[in-house]
C-alpha positions as CSV (number, residue, x, y, z in Angstrom):
1,M,-12.4,-92.4,21.9
2,A,-10.0,-95.3,22.2
3,I,-8.1,-94.4,25.4
4,S,-5.7,-97.3,24.6
5,N,-4.2,-95.2,21.7
6,L,-2.7,-92.5,23.9
7,T,0.8,-91.7,22.7
8,V,3.2,-89.4,24.6
9,S,5.6,-87.5,22.4
10,Q,9.3,-88.2,22.7
11,P,11.5,-87.2,24.4
12,G,9.0,-87.7,27.2
13,P,8.4,-85.7,30.4
14,T,11.1,-85.6,33.1
15,P,10.7,-85.0,36.8
16,G,11.7,-82.1,39.0
17,I,13.2,-82.4,42.4
18,S,11.8,-80.3,45.2
19,K,13.9,-78.5,47.8
20,G,13.0,-81.3,50.2
21,G,14.5,-83.9,47.8
22,T,11.3,-85.4,46.4
23,E,11.0,-86.1,42.7
24,F,7.7,-85.0,41.2
25,D,5.9,-84.7,37.8
26,V,3.7,-82.0,36.4
27,V,0.7,-82.5,34.0
28,I,-0.8,-79.4,32.4
29,L,-4.2,-79.3,30.7
30,G,-4.9,-77.3,27.5
31,A,-2.9,-75.9,24.6
32,G,-1.5,-72.6,23.5
33,L,0.1,-69.8,25.6
34,N,-2.0,-70.8,28.6
35,S,-0.1,-74.0,29.1
36,L,3.2,-73.0,27.5
37,N,3.9,-70.3,30.1
38,V,3.3,-72.8,32.8
39,S,5.7,-75.4,31.4
40,I,8.3,-72.7,30.9
41,A,8.1,-71.7,34.6
42,F,8.6,-75.2,35.8
43,H,11.4,-75.8,33.3
44,K,13.2,-72.6,34.5
45,A,12.7,-73.5,38.2
46,Y,13.5,-77.2,38.1
47,G,15.0,-78.0,34.6
48,M,12.1,-80.5,34.1
49,R,9.8,-81.3,31.2
50,S,6.1,-81.3,32.0
51,L,3.5,-83.2,30.2
52,T,0.9,-81.1,28.3
53,V,-2.4,-82.9,27.7
54,M,-4.6,-81.3,25.0
55,R,-7.4,-82.2,22.6
56,T,-5.9,-80.8,19.4
57,P,-2.1,-80.4,19.0
58,I,-0.8,-76.8,18.7
59,A,2.6,-76.3,17.2
60,M,4.0,-74.2,20.1
61,N,3.2,-77.0,22.6
62,E,4.6,-79.6,20.2
63,R,7.9,-77.8,19.6
64,T,8.7,-76.5,23.0
65,V,11.7,-78.0,24.9
66,T,9.8,-77.4,28.2
67,S,7.2,-80.1,27.8
68,A,6.2,-83.4,26.2
69,H,2.6,-83.6,25.0
70,V,-0.2,-86.0,24.3
71,A,-3.3,-85.3,22.1
72,I,-6.5,-87.1,23.0
73,G,-8.6,-85.9,20.0
74,A,-10.7,-82.9,19.0
75,G,-13.9,-84.7,19.9
76,A,-12.9,-85.9,23.3
77,S,-15.5,-85.3,26.0
78,E,-14.7,-84.3,29.6
79,C,-15.3,-87.9,30.6
80,D,-12.7,-89.0,27.9
81,L,-10.3,-86.5,29.3
82,K,-10.8,-87.8,32.8
83,D,-10.2,-91.4,31.6
84,A,-7.1,-90.3,29.7
85,L,-5.6,-88.6,32.8
86,I,-6.3,-91.7,34.9
87,Q,-4.7,-94.0,32.3
88,L,-1.6,-91.7,32.0
89,A,-1.2,-91.9,35.8
90,N,-1.6,-95.7,35.8
91,D,0.8,-96.2,32.9
92,K,3.6,-94.3,34.5
93,P,6.6,-96.7,35.0
94,V,7.7,-94.7,38.1
95,K,5.0,-93.5,40.5
96,R,5.8,-90.0,41.8
97,P,3.7,-87.2,43.2
98,T,2.1,-85.4,40.2
99,L,0.7,-81.9,40.1
100,L,-2.3,-81.4,37.8
101,L,-2.5,-77.8,36.7
102,A,-5.0,-76.0,34.5
103,N,-5.0,-72.4,33.3
104,A,-8.4,-72.0,31.6
105,D,-11.9,-71.7,33.2
106,S,-13.2,-74.7,31.3
107,F,-10.4,-76.9,32.7
108,I,-10.7,-75.5,36.2
109,S,-14.4,-76.5,36.0
110,F,-13.5,-79.9,34.7
111,I,-11.1,-80.6,37.5
112,D,-13.7,-79.6,40.0
113,T,-16.3,-81.9,38.4
114,Y,-14.0,-85.0,38.6
115,R,-12.1,-83.9,41.7
116,A,-12.8,-87.1,43.7
117,E,-11.5,-89.4,40.9
118,L,-8.5,-87.2,40.0
119,E,-7.3,-86.8,43.6
120,E,-6.6,-90.5,43.7
121,H,-3.8,-89.8,41.2
122,Y,-2.9,-86.1,41.2
123,L,-2.2,-83.3,43.6
124,L,-4.7,-80.4,43.1
125,A,-4.3,-76.9,44.4
126,Q,-7.9,-75.7,43.9
127,I,-10.5,-74.2,46.1
128,D,-13.7,-76.1,47.0
129,S,-16.6,-76.4,44.7
130,A,-18.9,-73.8,46.5
131,S,-16.2,-71.2,46.6
132,L,-15.1,-71.9,43.0
133,A,-18.7,-71.5,41.8
134,K,-18.9,-68.1,43.5
135,L,-15.5,-66.6,42.6
136,A,-15.6,-67.8,39.0
137,D,-18.8,-65.8,38.6
138,K,-18.0,-62.1,38.2
139,A,-21.3,-61.1,39.9
140,H,-20.5,-63.0,43.0
141,F,-17.0,-61.6,42.9
142,Q,-18.4,-58.1,43.1
143,E,-20.4,-59.0,46.1
144,A,-17.3,-60.2,47.9
145,C,-15.5,-57.0,47.0
146,N,-18.4,-54.9,48.3
147,E,-18.1,-56.6,51.7
148,L,-14.5,-55.3,51.9
149,D,-15.2,-51.9,50.4
150,I,-13.0,-52.7,47.4
151,P,-14.2,-50.6,44.5
152,T,-15.9,-52.4,41.6
153,I,-17.4,-51.0,38.4
154,P,-21.2,-50.2,38.5
155,T,-22.9,-53.2,37.0
156,A,-26.2,-54.5,36.0
157,V,-26.5,-58.3,36.2
158,V,-29.0,-60.1,33.8
159,D,-29.9,-63.7,34.5
160,F,-30.6,-65.5,31.2
161,S,-32.0,-68.6,32.8
162,R,-35.3,-66.7,32.8
163,Y,-35.1,-65.6,29.1
164,G,-38.5,-65.9,27.4
165,K,-40.3,-66.0,30.7
166,T,-42.5,-63.2,32.2
167,D,-40.0,-62.6,35.0
168,F,-37.0,-62.2,32.8
169,D,-35.3,-59.2,34.4
170,A,-33.2,-57.5,31.6
171,P,-33.8,-53.8,32.1
172,E,-35.3,-51.8,29.3
173,Q,-32.8,-49.0,29.9
174,L,-29.3,-49.2,31.4
175,P,-28.5,-46.3,33.8
176,W,-25.4,-45.1,32.1
177,A,-24.5,-43.2,28.9
178,Y,-23.3,-45.2,26.0
179,P,-20.9,-46.8,25.2
180,I,-21.4,-49.6,27.7
181,V,-19.4,-52.8,28.2
182,G,-21.0,-56.2,28.1
183,K,-19.4,-59.5,29.2
184,P,-20.3,-62.9,30.6
185,A,-20.3,-63.4,34.4
186,N,-18.8,-66.9,33.9
187,T,-16.7,-67.6,30.8
188,A,-17.2,-71.4,31.2
189,D,-21.0,-70.9,30.7
190,Y,-20.4,-68.6,27.8
191,S,-18.0,-70.9,26.0
192,R,-20.9,-73.4,25.4
193,V,-23.0,-71.1,23.1
194,K,-22.5,-69.9,19.6
195,F,-24.0,-67.0,17.7
196,P,-23.0,-64.6,14.9
197,G,-20.8,-61.8,16.2
198,K,-19.8,-63.5,19.4
199,R,-17.0,-61.7,21.3
200,K,-15.2,-62.0,24.5
201,V,-16.2,-58.4,25.5
202,F,-18.8,-56.3,23.8
203,V,-18.7,-52.5,23.5
204,L,-22.3,-51.4,23.0
205,K,-22.6,-48.0,21.4
206,S,-26.4,-47.6,21.5
207,Q,-29.7,-48.9,23.0
208,A,-30.2,-50.8,19.8
209,D,-26.9,-52.6,20.3
210,Y,-27.9,-53.5,23.8
211,K,-31.3,-54.9,22.7
212,E,-29.7,-56.9,19.8
213,L,-27.2,-58.5,22.1
214,V,-29.8,-59.5,24.7
215,A,-31.8,-61.2,21.9
216,K,-28.8,-62.9,20.4
217,L,-27.8,-64.3,23.8
218,G,-31.2,-65.6,24.7
219,D,-32.0,-67.0,21.3
220,A,-28.6,-68.9,21.3
221,G,-29.6,-70.7,24.5
222,F,-27.3,-68.9,26.9
223,T,-28.6,-69.5,30.4
224,G,-25.9,-67.9,32.5
225,R,-25.6,-64.4,33.9
226,F,-24.4,-61.5,31.8
227,L,-22.9,-58.3,33.0
228,F,-23.5,-54.8,31.6
229,Q,-21.1,-52.2,33.0
230,E,-20.5,-48.5,32.9
231,L,-17.5,-47.8,30.7
232,I,-14.6,-46.4,32.6
233,E,-12.4,-44.2,30.4
234,G,-8.7,-45.1,30.0
235,D,-6.7,-46.8,27.4
236,D,-4.9,-50.2,27.8
237,T,-2.4,-48.6,30.2
238,S,-5.2,-48.0,32.8
239,E,-5.5,-51.8,33.2
240,Y,-3.6,-53.9,35.8
241,S,-3.2,-57.5,36.7
242,I,-2.2,-59.2,40.0
243,T,-1.3,-62.9,40.3
244,G,-0.7,-64.7,43.6
245,Y,-0.6,-67.9,45.6
246,R,-2.3,-68.6,48.9
247,S,-1.2,-71.8,50.6
248,R,-3.3,-74.4,52.4
249,S,-2.1,-73.0,55.7
250,G,-3.8,-69.7,54.8
251,D,-0.7,-67.6,53.9
252,V,-0.4,-65.5,50.8
253,T,3.2,-66.5,49.9
254,L,3.5,-64.9,46.5
255,T,2.2,-61.8,44.7
256,C,3.2,-60.0,41.5
257,A,1.4,-57.0,39.9
258,A,1.8,-55.6,36.4
259,Q,0.4,-52.6,34.5
260,V,-0.9,-53.5,31.0
261,L,0.9,-51.5,28.3
262,L,-1.0,-52.9,25.3
263,G,-3.7,-55.6,24.9
264,E,-4.9,-57.5,21.9
265,H,-7.6,-55.8,19.9
266,T,-9.0,-58.5,17.6
267,P,-12.7,-59.3,18.2
268,D,-12.0,-62.7,19.7
269,A,-9.2,-61.6,22.0
270,L,-10.2,-58.1,23.0
271,G,-8.9,-57.2,26.5
272,R,-6.3,-59.9,26.5
273,P,-3.0,-58.3,27.7
274,A,0.0,-58.7,25.3
275,A,2.6,-56.4,26.9
276,M,2.9,-55.7,30.6
277,L,5.2,-53.9,33.0
278,T,5.7,-55.4,36.4
279,G,6.1,-53.2,39.5
280,P,5.3,-52.6,43.2
281,H,1.7,-51.3,43.1
282,R,1.4,-52.1,46.8
283,T,-2.0,-50.5,47.5
284,I,-3.9,-52.8,45.1
285,V,-1.7,-55.8,46.1
286,A,-2.8,-55.3,49.7
287,Q,-6.4,-55.2,48.7
288,F,-5.8,-58.4,46.7
289,E,-4.4,-60.2,49.7
290,K,-7.3,-59.0,51.9
291,L,-9.7,-60.4,49.4
292,L,-8.0,-63.8,49.3
293,D,-8.0,-64.0,53.1
294,H,-11.6,-62.9,53.2
295,V,-12.8,-65.8,51.0
296,N,-10.3,-68.3,52.5
297,Y,-8.8,-68.9,49.1
298,V,-6.4,-71.7,48.3
299,G,-4.2,-72.0,45.2
300,F,-3.4,-69.6,42.4
301,A,-5.5,-66.5,41.8
302,N,-5.4,-63.7,39.3
303,V,-7.4,-60.4,39.4
304,D,-7.9,-57.8,36.7
305,L,-8.3,-54.1,37.5
306,K,-8.9,-50.8,35.8
307,V,-7.8,-47.4,37.2
308,D,-10.0,-44.4,36.4
309,P,-7.7,-41.8,35.0
310,H,-9.9,-39.0,36.3
311,N,-9.8,-39.9,40.0
312,G,-7.3,-42.7,40.4
313,T,-9.8,-45.2,41.7
314,A,-8.7,-48.8,41.1
315,Y,-11.7,-50.9,40.2
316,F,-11.4,-54.7,40.7
317,L,-13.0,-56.4,37.7
318,E,-12.8,-60.1,38.3
319,L,-11.0,-62.9,40.1
320,N,-9.8,-65.9,38.0
321,P,-9.1,-69.1,39.9
322,R,-5.9,-69.8,38.0
323,L,-2.6,-68.2,37.0
324,G,-3.9,-66.3,34.0
325,R,-2.8,-66.7,30.4
326,N,0.0,-64.1,30.7
327,N,1.5,-65.5,33.9
328,H,5.0,-65.3,32.4
329,Y,5.1,-61.7,33.7
330,V,5.4,-63.3,37.2
331,T,8.3,-65.5,36.0
332,A,9.9,-62.4,34.4
333,A,9.8,-60.4,37.7
334,G,11.5,-63.3,39.6
335,G,8.3,-64.7,41.2
336,S,9.0,-68.4,40.7
337,Y,5.4,-69.6,41.3
338,P,6.3,-73.3,40.8
339,E,8.4,-73.1,44.0
340,H,5.3,-72.1,46.0
341,I,3.0,-74.8,44.9
342,V,5.8,-77.4,45.2
343,A,6.6,-76.3,48.8
344,D,2.9,-76.3,49.7
345,L,1.8,-79.6,48.1
346,I,5.0,-81.7,47.6
347,D,7.1,-80.8,50.7
348,D,4.4,-79.5,52.9
349,A,6.9,-76.8,54.0
350,P,6.5,-73.1,54.7
351,L,7.9,-70.7,52.2
352,E,9.2,-67.2,52.7
353,R,6.8,-64.5,51.5
354,V,7.8,-63.2,48.1
355,R,6.7,-59.9,46.5
356,A,8.0,-59.8,42.9
357,E,8.1,-56.1,42.4
358,E,11.1,-55.4,40.1
359,Q,10.2,-53.7,36.8
360,H,10.4,-56.1,33.9
361,L,8.7,-55.9,30.5
362,Y,6.7,-59.0,29.6
363,S,5.6,-58.9,25.9
364,I,4.7,-61.1,23.0
365,L,4.7,-58.0,20.8
366,P,7.6,-56.2,19.0
367,T,8.9,-53.6,21.4
368,R,8.6,-50.8,18.8
369,L,4.9,-51.5,18.4
370,V,4.4,-51.3,22.2
371,K,6.2,-48.0,22.4
372,H,4.0,-46.6,19.6
373,Y,1.0,-46.9,21.9
374,V,2.6,-45.9,25.2
375,T,2.2,-42.1,25.0
376,D,2.6,-41.1,28.7
377,P,6.2,-39.8,29.0
378,E,6.7,-41.1,32.6
379,L,5.5,-44.6,31.7
380,R,7.5,-44.6,28.5
381,A,10.6,-43.8,30.6
382,Q,9.9,-46.7,32.9
383,L,9.4,-49.0,29.9
384,D,12.8,-47.9,28.4
385,S,14.5,-48.3,31.8
386,A,13.2,-51.9,32.2
387,V,14.3,-52.9,28.7
388,R,17.8,-51.4,29.3
389,A,18.1,-53.2,32.6
390,H,16.6,-56.6,31.8
391,G,15.7,-56.8,28.1
392,V,12.3,-58.1,27.0
393,D,10.8,-61.3,28.6
394,N,9.0,-62.9,25.7
395,P,8.0,-66.6,26.3
396,Y,8.5,-67.4,22.6
397,R,12.1,-66.3,23.1
398,Y,12.9,-68.4,26.2
399,A,16.6,-69.0,25.8
400,P,16.6,-72.9,25.9
401,E,14.1,-73.1,23.0
402,G,15.2,-74.2,19.6
403,A,15.2,-72.4,16.2
404,W,11.5,-73.2,15.5
405,M,10.2,-71.2,18.5
406,K,12.5,-68.3,17.7
407,G,11.2,-68.2,14.2
408,F,7.7,-68.4,15.5
409,A,8.4,-65.3,17.7
410,L,9.4,-63.3,14.5
411,V,6.4,-64.5,12.5
412,S,4.0,-63.9,15.4
413,G,5.4,-60.3,15.8
414,V,4.8,-59.5,12.2
415,R,1.2,-60.8,12.4
416,Q,0.6,-58.8,15.5
417,V,1.6,-55.6,13.7
418,Q,-0.8,-56.4,11.0
419,K,-3.6,-57.0,13.4
420,F,-3.1,-53.7,15.2
421,R,-3.0,-51.8,11.9
422,K,-6.4,-53.3,11.1
423,Y,-8.2,-53.3,14.5
424,Y,-6.5,-50.6,16.6
425,P,-4.3,-48.3,14.5
426,K,-3.9,-45.7,17.2
427,A,-4.5,-45.4,21.0
428,T,-7.9,-44.1,22.1
429,R,-9.1,-42.7,25.5
430,T,-11.1,-45.8,26.1
431,G,-8.9,-48.5,24.6
432,F,-11.8,-49.4,22.1
């Protein structure tokens, strides 16, 4: 790749100004909603335009008023990306502190790989390599939860680095009744393999399905760890998410929790929340804070949970060392997470503890579609109350955006209705 051909879109990025009076820039890695929600949050907090660096342009990132963008090419390697980031830093006419943010596992791993070189040019809020390797792996995450007596779902861990060898330890029989859930322990490892029928999450309905998946993973060259879990009943509304920030001084300065109302159900996006209702949820938030303190976490973190509708047990599923794709729910509830990282890394100043607990509806779906799937009367009443009080917080409908993004919101809503009719026409007890 010819690094010299980098072209930043115009109008270009603009700086923010911290509470301490320091101008700073923000560079965001990746395309799509992952990065759009971050640039919206910084635009809302500081009126600034970030710079989004991506391999292949995506229209929502090209059209947003919240960010400029630069595309480095679909075939760019991680080394190319590193070189591009260094060149962008060197080419800046005004040298200012610059936050480098990522909101996908692959980019978190990339930053960790090139940390030493990137730190010469960017401010990074990311835990050390050893901790990152453990927490990004769902199996290690379960071990940390067990040490704190935080409930996790019964799981069998299969190490595919031993596939084809005599000591390969995939059990002949799993100890639970089907259906059973299967998913990678580390999504960065999983992203590197391809095979027919690949999904983000598998719902295995029989022993034959289990055997077939093991063979597909091994034959495709997957060498990471894969989790097989007991299926806990409960539709999408039994799922929760918590996002927070823990500073370099060891203080959890921000938390926000949300109940999922409806998630996406296409094969490649199954389990990805699309409508969420924020609220207090203080018991699980306290466990989340306890976990971050236990592992001496630094930076943004997001955990997913599922509550068993039969006994009310909240199972912690995984910890993501990033904000999470749908972090706009934090912004919706008034949790201005940009202020926390700026106070920590730019101003080196303490920030008052914030719990964003007010009920707001975050959704990229038509509200009528969401209501169709929310059947619990009490939850439906909370949803209606939040909409009456605050409207709907849809990142595609962020007020400063232009006509293109508003049109995209309409088209996207229609497409979502079509997808739900095809893949999930009515709510089920398991969400599958």
